[in-house]
C-alpha positions in Angstrom: 150.4 107.6 43.5 149.9 104.3 41.8 146.3 103.1 41.7 145.0 99.8 40.4 141.4 99.4 39.2 139.7 96.0 39.0 137.5 95.3 36.0 134.8 92.7 36.7 132.3 94.1 39.3 134.3 97.3 39.6 134.9 99.3 36.4 132.2 97.3 34.7 129.9 97.0 37.7 127.0 99.1 38.8 129.2 101.9 40.1 131.6 101.7 37.1 130.7 105.1 35.7 131.8 106.7 39.0 135.0 104.6 39.2 135.9 105.3 35.6 135.4 109.1 36.1 137.8 108.8 39.1 140.4 106.9 37.1 140.3 109.6 34.4 140.5 112.4 37.0 143.4 110.8 38.8 145.2 110.3 35.6 144.8 114.0 34.7 146.2 114.8 38.1 149.4 112.9 37.1 148.8 109.7 39.1 149.6 106.3 37.5 146.5 104.3 36.9 146.5 100.6 36.1 143.5 98.4 35.1 143.9 94.8 36.4 141.9 91.6 36.4 142.4 88.0 37.2 142.3 87.6 33.4 144.7 89.9 31.6 142.3 89.7 28.6 139.5 91.4 30.6 141.9 94.2 31.6 143.2 94.7 28.1 139.7 94.6 26.5 138.5 97.3 29.0 141.4 99.6 28.2 140.9 99.2 24.5 137.1 99.5 24.6 137.3 102.7 26.5 140.3 104.0 24.5 142.2 104.7 27.7 145.5 106.4 27.0 148.6 105.7 29.2 146.7 103.1 31.2 148.4 99.8 31.5 146.4 96.5 31.6 147.8 93.9 34.0 146.9 90.5 35.4 146.4 90.3 39.1 148.4 87.1 39.0 151.5 89.1 38.5 150.8 91.1 41.7 151.4 88.7 44.5 154.5 90.6 45.3 155.5 90.6 48.9 157.9 93.5 48.6 155.9 96.5 49.8 158.1 99.0 47.8 156.4 97.6 44.7 152.8 97.8 46.1 150.2 100.1 44.6 149.1 102.9 46.9 145.5 102.0 46.4 143.4 99.3 44.7 139.8 99.7 43.9 138.2 96.3 44.1 134.9 94.6 44.5 136.2 91.3 46.0 137.1 91.6 49.7 138.8 88.3 49.6 141.6 89.7 47.4 143.4 91.7 50.1 146.5 89.5 49.4 147.1 91.6 46.3 150.0 94.1 46.2 148.2 97.2 47.4 148.9 99.2 50.5 145.2 100.2 50.9 141.9 98.9 49.4 138.8 100.8 48.5 135.9 98.4 48.1 133.1 99.0 45.7 130.3 98.4 48.2 131.6 101.3 50.3 131.8 103.8 47.4 129.2 106.6 47.6 130.5 109.2 45.1 133.6 110.1 43.1 134.4 112.8 45.7 134.2 110.1 48.4 136.9 108.0 46.7 139.1 111.1 46.3 138.6 112.0 50.0 139.4 108.4 51.0 142.7 108.8 49.1 143.5 112.1 50.8 142.8 114.1 47.6 140.2 116.6 46.4 
């Protein structure tokens, strides 16, 4: 799967430690993980600060793609108004309980 992780309010929010642990776990499972933000600089800085290997930083501005074959399978996001972004399904931060809850929501263990 391809999963996008938002920065502001998500990876660097109150549940950021849970979400970052999920990103690392999914990556170990072989999934493609992307860190994105409205500002490419926030995404790049987060990837560098946490020394994330094989994680691409992207700007959300590049992801208004209407071709569903290019959509991410999931996006983990804090802003419910951004459902126009190129993701098939969204997991919103306010719903997250545990890392296991996120994996279950994705159909994984």
